Structure formats: structure tokens, C-alpha cells
C-alpha positions, -999 to 999 in steps of 0.1 A, spaced: 508 -57 -490 513 -94 -496 501 -122 -474 513 -158 -479 510 -189 -457 528 -201 -438 542 -167 -428 576 -163 -411 574 -135 -386 604 -116 -398 597 -123 -434 565 -103 -432 582 -73 -416 610 -72 -442 584 -76 -470 563 -47 -457 593 -26 -451 604 -30 -487 571 -18 -501 571 16 -484 588 42 -507 563 69 -516 560 102 -498 541 97 -465 546 59 -469 560 58 -433 524 61 -420 514 30 -440 545 11 -430 539 19 -393 503 7 -396 513 -25 -413 541 -32 -388 517 -26 -359 491 -50 -372 511 -77 -392 506 -103 -365 468 -104 -373 474 -112 -410 480 -150 -408 446 -167 -412 428 -134 -418 399 -134 -442 403 -116 -476 379 -89 -465 400 -83 -434 431 -80 -455 414 -56 -478 405 -34 -448 441 -35 -435 453 -24 -470 428 4 -471 436 16 -436 473 16 -444 466 36 -476 443 60 -458 471 67 -433 492 81 -461 467 108 -470 476 143 -461 443 157 -472 411 143 -486 399 108 -482 398 75 -501 369 73 -525 358 49 -552 371 75 -577 407 74 -563 410 39 -550 412 4 -565 419 -29 -548 435 -60 -563 431 -94 -547 455 -121 -556 457 -155 -540 469 -190 -545 443 -211 -564 421 -180 -566 413 -157 -595 430 -123 -598 402 -97 -589 403 -59 -593 377 -39 -574 371 -5 -588 344 21 -585 311 6 -571 329 -27 -563 353 -10 -539 326 12 -523 314 -14 -497 350 -17 -484 353 21 -482 320 23 -463 333 -2 -437 365 19 -435 345 50 -429 325 34 -401 356 21 -384 372 56 -385 341 72 -371 340 47 -342 378 51 -336 377 89 -336 348 89 -311 366 64 -288 402 74 -295 412 38 -304 433 44 -335 
């Protein structure tokens, strides 16, 4: 997932569509297309959560863990950052809390 500013509405959709090619990628593509309008102006942490939610949607079994997930953050005038292992764990904990709330209220 890539977010640039300013964002052209259809530019985002075509960019997201072009990144979905793996098996079960349709679920990620659907999630990203459903939420892309919230991306402009979103905080980095929010964008990481969107990326993790889209990735989680592709899982047919199991779950995202710090052992099978890494996050790269790239931005203009910002350093390239890779979050692995314990660095990605806080984001995964937020994701887990969101899924628990969504499952109990049927919001996802």
C-alpha cells in the first residue's frame, strides 16, 4: 500500500488494484478499496493498521504474528523504517483488540 499527497481519488484505486496479485489477495484489495478514502491525512500508525488489516484479510488460517509479519514505513523526508519482531508487536496487539471488538459487535 502506498500513500502519497496530494492523492487523486482514482489514482489510489488503480494503485491499490495493481498491487493485488497473490492468492487470496482479493480480500486485501477489497479492504483497501473500501477504506481508501480515509488514507489522505491519516497518521502513520493508522496507515500501518490499514496495511495489517488488509494483510490479515488474506489469511486462510492462522493469524499475523511478530514471527510472520514485518512492516516497512517509507515517507517523503522521513527515514526508511522496518518494524520486525518486537517492534511490530504493538501494532499487532492493536489489530487483535480491533478484531475482538469487531467480532463482538459485528462491525467488520
